[in-house]
C-alpha positions as CSV (number, residue, x, y, z in Angstrom):
1,X,-20.0,-6.3,2.5
2,X,-21.9,-5.3,0.4
3,X,-20.7,-1.9,-2.4
4,X,-22.2,0.7,-1.0
5,X,-22.0,4.0,-3.3
6,X,-24.4,5.5,-1.1
7,X,-21.5,6.1,1.8
8,X,-19.7,8.5,-0.8
9,X,-20.7,11.6,-1.4
10,X,-21.0,12.8,-4.9
11,X,-18.6,15.0,-6.7
12,X,-20.5,18.3,-6.3
13,X,-21.6,17.2,-3.0
14,X,-18.5,17.5,-1.8
15,X,-17.3,20.0,-3.4
16,X,-20.4,22.2,-1.8
17,X,-19.7,20.3,1.9
18,X,-16.5,20.8,2.4
19,X,-16.0,23.9,4.4
20,X,-19.2,22.7,6.2
21,X,-17.6,19.3,6.9
22,X,-14.1,20.6,8.0
23,X,-15.9,23.3,10.4
24,X,-18.0,20.2,12.1
25,X,-14.8,18.4,12.8
26,X,-14.5,20.7,15.8
27,X,-18.0,20.4,16.8
28,X,-19.1,18.9,20.1
29,X,-21.2,16.4,18.8
30,X,-24.5,15.9,16.5
31,X,-28.1,17.3,17.3
32,X,-30.7,14.4,18.0
33,X,-34.5,14.7,17.5
34,X,-34.8,15.7,20.7
35,X,-32.5,18.7,20.7
36,X,-29.9,16.8,22.4
37,X,-26.2,16.5,21.4
38,X,-24.8,13.0,20.6
39,X,-21.2,13.3,21.4
40,X,-18.7,12.3,18.0
41,X,-16.8,9.4,17.4
42,X,-13.5,10.7,18.1
43,X,-10.6,8.6,16.1
44,X,-7.1,9.2,16.9
45,X,-4.1,8.7,14.7
46,X,-0.4,10.0,14.7
47,X,1.4,10.9,11.4
48,X,4.8,11.9,10.2
49,X,3.8,15.2,8.7
50,X,7.4,16.1,9.3
51,X,10.9,14.2,8.7
52,X,11.9,11.0,6.5
53,X,8.4,10.0,5.9
54,X,6.7,13.2,5.6
55,X,5.3,13.1,2.2
56,X,3.6,9.9,2.7
57,X,2.4,11.5,6.2
58,X,0.7,14.3,4.1
59,X,-0.9,11.4,1.8
60,X,-2.4,9.6,4.7
61,X,-3.8,13.1,6.3
62,X,-5.7,13.9,3.2
63,X,-6.8,10.6,3.2
64,X,-8.6,10.2,6.4
65,X,-9.7,13.8,6.4
66,X,-11.4,12.7,2.8
67,X,-12.9,9.4,4.1
68,X,-13.9,11.9,7.7
69,X,-16.0,14.1,5.3
70,X,-17.5,11.4,3.6
71,X,-19.2,9.7,6.4
72,X,-19.9,13.0,8.4
73,X,-21.1,13.9,5.0
74,X,-24.2,10.5,5.3
75,X,-24.9,11.3,8.5
76,X,-21.9,10.1,10.8
77,X,-21.7,6.7,12.2
78,X,-24.4,5.4,14.5
79,X,-25.8,8.8,13.8
80,X,-23.1,10.4,15.8
81,X,-20.5,12.6,13.3
82,X,-16.7,11.9,13.3
83,X,-13.6,13.5,14.6
84,X,-10.5,12.9,14.1
85,X,-7.0,14.1,16.6
86,X,-4.0,13.6,14.1
87,X,-0.6,14.6,15.7
88,X,2.6,14.3,14.4
89,X,5.4,12.2,14.9
90,X,8.0,13.4,13.1
91,X,8.7,10.6,11.8
92,X,10.0,8.9,15.0
93,X,9.5,5.8,16.4
94,X,9.7,7.2,20.1
95,X,7.0,10.0,19.3
96,X,4.6,8.1,17.6
97,X,4.6,6.1,20.8
98,X,4.2,9.0,23.2
99,X,1.6,10.1,20.7
100,X,-0.7,7.1,20.9
101,X,0.1,7.1,24.6
102,X,-1.6,10.4,24.9
103,X,-4.4,10.4,22.6
104,X,-5.8,7.1,24.9
105,X,-5.0,7.7,28.0
106,X,-5.0,12.4,28.0
107,X,-7.5,12.7,25.1
108,X,-9.8,9.3,25.5
109,X,-10.1,8.6,21.8
110,X,-12.5,5.9,21.2
111,X,-10.8,4.5,18.6
112,X,-7.1,4.5,16.7
113,X,-6.3,4.5,13.2
114,X,-2.6,3.1,12.3
115,X,0.6,5.7,11.6
116,X,2.8,5.4,8.2
117,X,5.5,2.8,7.4
118,X,6.1,-0.5,9.4
119,X,8.7,1.0,11.7
120,X,6.1,3.4,13.4
121,X,3.7,0.9,13.1
122,X,5.5,-2.0,15.2
123,X,5.9,0.2,18.3
124,X,2.5,2.1,17.8
125,X,0.7,-1.1,17.8
126,X,2.6,-2.5,20.5
127,X,1.4,0.7,22.7
128,X,-2.2,0.0,21.2
129,X,-2.9,-3.7,22.1
130,X,-1.6,-2.6,26.0
131,X,-5.1,-0.8,25.6
132,X,-6.6,-3.2,24.3
133,X,-7.3,-1.1,21.0
134,X,-7.4,-2.3,17.6
135,X,-5.4,-1.2,15.2
136,X,-5.9,-0.8,11.9
137,X,-3.3,0.5,9.6
138,X,-2.7,0.8,5.9
139,X,1.1,0.9,5.6
140,X,2.7,-1.3,7.8
141,X,2.2,-4.3,6.1
142,X,5.3,-6.0,6.5
143,X,5.8,-9.5,8.7
144,X,7.5,-8.0,11.4
145,X,4.4,-5.8,12.3
146,X,2.2,-8.9,12.4
147,X,4.3,-11.2,13.7
148,X,4.6,-8.7,17.1
149,X,4.5,-10.6,20.7
150,X,1.5,-8.1,21.6
151,X,-0.3,-8.6,17.7
152,X,-0.4,-12.7,19.0
153,X,-1.2,-12.1,22.2
154,X,-4.2,-9.4,21.8
155,X,-4.7,-9.7,17.8
156,X,-4.9,-6.1,17.4
157,X,-3.0,-5.3,14.4
158,X,-5.3,-5.3,10.8
159,X,-3.9,-4.2,7.5
160,X,-6.5,-3.9,4.6
161,X,-3.7,-3.5,2.3
162,X,-1.2,-5.9,0.3
163,X,1.5,-7.8,2.1
164,X,4.2,-6.6,1.4
165,X,5.7,-10.2,0.3
166,X,3.0,-10.6,-2.4
167,X,3.4,-8.2,-4.7
168,X,5.4,-10.3,-7.3
169,X,2.8,-13.0,-7.2
170,X,0.8,-11.9,-10.5
171,X,4.4,-11.8,-12.3
172,X,5.6,-15.2,-10.8
173,X,2.6,-16.8,-11.5
174,X,2.6,-15.5,-15.1
175,X,6.3,-16.9,-15.6
176,X,4.7,-20.3,-14.6
177,X,1.6,-19.7,-16.8
178,X,4.1,-19.7,-20.0
179,X,4.6,-22.9,-22.6
180,X,7.8,-24.6,-21.5
181,X,9.5,-23.4,-24.8
182,X,9.4,-19.8,-23.8
183,X,9.6,-20.1,-20.0
184,X,13.1,-18.4,-18.7
185,X,15.2,-21.4,-17.4
186,X,17.4,-19.8,-15.3
187,X,17.0,-16.8,-12.9
188,X,19.1,-14.1,-10.7
189,X,17.6,-12.6,-7.5
190,X,19.6,-9.6,-6.2
191,X,18.6,-7.6,-3.4
192,X,19.5,-4.6,-1.7
193,X,18.7,-5.3,2.1
194,X,15.7,-3.5,2.6
195,X,12.5,-4.8,4.6
196,X,10.3,-3.8,1.5
197,X,12.4,-4.8,-1.4
198,X,13.2,-8.5,-0.6
199,X,10.0,-10.3,0.9
200,X,8.5,-9.8,-2.9
201,X,11.8,-10.9,-4.5
202,X,12.3,-13.7,-1.7
203,X,8.5,-15.0,-2.4
204,X,8.6,-14.8,-6.2
205,X,11.9,-16.8,-6.1
206,X,10.2,-19.8,-4.2
207,X,7.3,-19.9,-6.6
208,X,9.5,-19.6,-9.9
209,X,12.0,-22.5,-8.0
210,X,9.3,-24.5,-7.6
211,X,8.1,-24.1,-11.2
212,X,11.4,-25.6,-12.2
213,X,13.5,-22.2,-12.9
214,X,16.9,-22.3,-11.9
215,X,18.4,-20.0,-9.5
216,X,21.8,-19.0,-10.7
217,X,22.3,-15.9,-8.3
218,X,20.5,-14.8,-5.2
219,X,22.3,-12.3,-2.7
220,X,21.9,-9.5,-0.6
221,X,23.8,-6.5,-1.2
222,X,23.7,-3.5,1.4
223,X,21.0,-1.0,0.6
224,X,23.6,2.2,0.7
225,X,26.8,1.1,-1.1
226,X,29.3,3.4,-3.1
227,X,28.7,1.0,-6.5
228,X,26.3,-1.3,-7.2
229,X,28.4,-2.2,-10.3
230,X,30.3,-5.1,-8.8
231,X,26.6,-7.3,-7.6
232,X,25.1,-6.2,-11.0
233,X,28.6,-7.3,-12.8
234,X,28.1,-11.1,-11.1
235,X,24.1,-10.9,-12.3
236,X,25.6,-10.5,-15.9
237,X,28.2,-13.0,-15.7
238,X,25.6,-15.6,-14.2
239,X,24.0,-15.7,-17.7
240,X,20.5,-15.3,-16.0
241,X,17.2,-15.5,-17.9
242,X,15.4,-13.4,-15.9
243,X,16.2,-11.1,-13.6
244,X,14.1,-10.5,-10.4
245,X,15.8,-6.9,-8.7
246,X,14.9,-6.7,-4.9
247,X,15.3,-2.8,-5.7
248,X,14.5,0.5,-3.5
249,X,14.9,3.7,-5.8
250,X,15.6,4.8,-9.5
251,X,19.4,4.9,-9.2
252,X,19.6,1.4,-8.2
253,X,17.5,0.2,-11.3
254,X,19.3,2.1,-13.5
255,X,23.2,1.3,-12.1
256,X,22.2,-2.4,-12.6
257,X,20.6,-1.4,-16.3
258,X,23.8,0.4,-16.9
259,X,26.0,-2.4,-15.9
260,X,24.2,-4.6,-18.0
261,X,24.3,-2.6,-21.3
262,X,28.0,-2.3,-20.5
263,X,28.5,-6.5,-20.1
264,X,26.4,-6.7,-23.3
265,X,24.1,-8.6,-20.9
266,X,20.4,-8.8,-22.5
267,X,18.4,-10.7,-20.0
268,X,15.1,-11.5,-21.5
269,X,12.8,-10.5,-18.3
270,X,13.8,-7.9,-15.9
271,X,11.5,-6.8,-13.2
272,X,12.3,-4.5,-10.3
273,X,10.4,-4.3,-6.8
274,X,10.8,-0.3,-6.7
275,X,12.1,2.3,-9.2
276,X,10.2,1.4,-12.6
277,X,7.0,2.7,-10.7
278,X,8.2,6.2,-10.4
279,X,7.1,7.5,-13.7
280,X,9.2,10.5,-15.3
281,X,11.6,9.8,-12.8
282,X,12.7,6.9,-13.9
283,X,12.2,7.6,-17.4
284,X,14.2,10.4,-17.6
285,X,16.7,8.4,-16.1
286,X,17.0,5.5,-18.0
287,X,15.7,6.8,-21.3
288,X,12.8,5.6,-23.4
289,X,14.2,2.8,-25.6
290,X,16.1,1.6,-22.5
291,X,12.9,1.4,-20.2
292,X,10.7,-0.6,-22.7
293,X,10.4,-3.8,-21.4
294,X,11.2,-3.1,-17.8
295,X,8.3,-4.2,-15.4
296,X,7.5,-3.4,-12.1
297,X,5.1,-4.5,-9.4
298,X,2.5,-2.3,-7.7
299,X,-1.0,-2.5,-5.6
300,X,-3.9,0.3,-6.1
301,X,-3.0,3.3,-8.7
302,X,-5.7,5.7,-9.9
303,X,-6.7,4.3,-12.8
304,X,-7.6,0.6,-10.9
305,X,-11.2,-0.5,-12.4
306,X,-13.3,-0.5,-9.3
307,X,-16.5,1.7,-8.4
308,X,-15.5,2.4,-4.8
309,X,-12.4,3.1,-6.2
310,X,-13.6,5.2,-8.7
311,X,-15.8,7.3,-6.4
312,X,-13.3,8.1,-3.9
313,X,-10.8,9.2,-6.9
314,X,-13.0,11.8,-8.5
315,X,-13.9,13.0,-4.8
316,X,-10.5,13.3,-4.0
317,X,-9.9,15.2,-7.3
318,X,-12.8,17.8,-6.2
319,X,-11.2,18.1,-2.9
320,X,-7.2,18.1,-3.6
321,X,-7.4,19.1,-7.2
322,X,-5.0,17.0,-9.6
323,X,-5.9,14.2,-11.7
324,X,-6.0,10.6,-11.5
325,X,-2.5,9.7,-12.0
326,X,-1.5,12.1,-9.2
327,X,-3.1,10.3,-6.6
328,X,-0.6,8.0,-4.8
329,X,-1.6,4.3,-3.2
330,X,-1.2,5.9,0.4
331,X,-4.4,7.8,-0.3
332,X,-5.9,4.4,-1.1
333,X,-4.2,2.7,2.0
334,X,-5.3,5.5,4.5
335,X,-8.7,5.5,3.0
336,X,-9.1,1.8,3.5
337,X,-8.8,2.4,7.0
338,X,-11.3,4.4,7.4
339,X,-13.5,2.1,5.3
340,X,-13.1,-0.8,7.7
341,X,-13.2,0.7,10.8
342,X,-16.8,2.2,9.7
343,X,-17.6,-1.3,8.2
344,X,-16.9,-2.6,11.9
345,X,-18.7,-0.3,14.0
346,X,-22.1,-0.3,11.9
347,X,-21.7,-4.3,11.6
348,X,-21.4,-4.2,15.8
349,X,-23.3,-0.9,16.5
350,X,-20.4,-0.3,18.8
351,X,-17.0,1.6,19.3
352,X,-15.8,-0.9,21.4
353,X,-12.5,-2.3,20.3
354,X,-13.1,-5.6,21.5
355,X,-16.0,-6.0,19.4
356,X,-14.4,-4.3,16.7
357,X,-11.7,-7.1,16.8
358,X,-13.7,-10.1,17.3
359,X,-15.4,-8.9,14.5
360,X,-12.9,-8.7,11.9
361,X,-11.4,-11.8,13.1
362,X,-14.7,-13.5,12.0
363,X,-14.0,-14.3,8.6
364,X,-16.4,-11.5,7.3
365,X,-15.0,-10.3,3.8
366,X,-15.4,-6.8,3.3
367,X,-14.9,-4.6,0.1
368,X,-12.5,-1.4,0.4
369,X,-11.0,1.0,-2.7
370,X,-8.0,-1.2,-2.8
371,X,-10.5,-4.2,-3.1
372,X,-11.7,-7.7,-1.0
373,X,-10.8,-7.2,2.4
374,X,-10.5,-10.6,4.6
375,X,-8.0,-10.7,7.5
376,X,-5.9,-13.9,8.5
377,X,-5.7,-14.8,12.2
378,X,-2.6,-12.4,12.6
379,X,-4.5,-9.6,10.3
380,X,-3.0,-9.8,7.4
381,X,-5.1,-9.7,4.2
382,X,-3.9,-11.2,1.1
383,X,-7.2,-10.3,-1.4
384,X,-6.4,-6.8,-2.1
385,X,-5.7,-6.0,-6.1
386,X,-2.0,-6.4,-7.0
387,X,-1.1,-5.8,-10.5
388,X,2.4,-5.8,-13.0
389,X,3.0,-2.5,-14.7
390,X,5.4,-2.6,-17.9
391,X,7.0,0.6,-19.5
392,X,6.5,0.1,-23.4
393,X,7.7,3.0,-25.6
394,X,7.3,5.5,-23.0
395,X,4.0,4.7,-21.6
396,X,3.4,3.0,-18.4
397,X,0.6,0.5,-18.7
398,X,-0.7,-2.3,-16.2
399,X,-0.1,-5.9,-17.8
400,X,-0.8,-8.1,-15.3
401,X,-3.0,-10.3,-14.3
402,X,-3.7,-10.8,-17.7
403,X,-7.4,-11.4,-17.1
404,X,-8.1,-7.9,-15.1
405,X,-9.5,-5.0,-16.7
406,X,-7.0,-2.5,-18.7
407,X,-4.4,-5.2,-18.7
408,X,-2.7,-4.7,-22.2
409,X,-0.2,-7.3,-24.1
410,X,3.0,-7.9,-22.6
411,X,6.2,-7.0,-24.5
412,X,8.1,-10.7,-24.0
413,X,10.8,-11.1,-24.2
414,X,12.4,-7.7,-23.2
415,X,13.5,-5.8,-26.2
416,X,17.7,-5.3,-26.4
417,X,19.1,-2.4,-24.7
418,X,19.3,0.8,-27.1
419,X,23.3,1.2,-26.4
């Protein structure tokens, strides 16, 4: 797909048309040249607007509505306006199934947009497969979703977002590229038992072991324990020159850092799957000095240097306020779902789920706000943007890939702990 800036509203137009577009969401359709009315294309989605995943659900709702506003502002799809029906699943795997059942069987939506998290996407996509519906989702990119028997039979699952297990690949490739004299010789891979934290660490471990870096510690510990210190002490005792931590939050990373300081253990490289990406929450917990040198992977972010992404960011700010740094990756993930659906509808000239599924499996390369999109046989997209960030003296900087616009020089080796 060629980048098409015209598909987006300008900032001024987005502001001016907001009220009209939202009012049009509930309209019956688009008036054609003969005075008749074309029925809208109806998309159905179930999102966790309450419950454990409500933060993500709210971001996806904004993303879907922003995409709807952009599309309708440019005449809709196939000359028809887009209508959204969004139901609240309250973060429940049971409710998400009943919601999509209603959307398909009662509301008779033309197409479905995915929910949030793999926990909800797996049962939702299985239900969608039963009716032959494509399930394009932005936040259900763990292997268990793509490996579902229903997907292997119907091939209805697609995600334009980066697969979870690929998040640390730029980091592993950078380590491989270092001169042998600088490259860490040993590595430790402590991992919380979590479907999002472990896959990227395990992928990095395979790459680094193949590069000759010896594993001296690799264990999975419970995600919720009374103390992370025993595992952290074992890592310190291993003397690994590099630590790749499968963490789930700030407290996990902080506990390991504190244990390392107590043991006077200072690895040359320290990257964590999650936690250091939490901004002031992380910096305020571990301190500016000790944060310096800590790395973390991430996919899309507000400063991503991509034309489509930049326009979406401007329009998001015009519609919802805030700054680019306030926009989390959920927004790009949700918006990308709409982009993929729109491209498939335009290319096939149809809202037929069967035609859309065939088109998305044709090998075509599209482009979303997250970067290139090309689906594998199971609907994964290995091509989106993927970055590594590093805390440097209180600043959260993009450092990898080295050649990516916006990347700055990596602090290596990591400075010693401040205390």
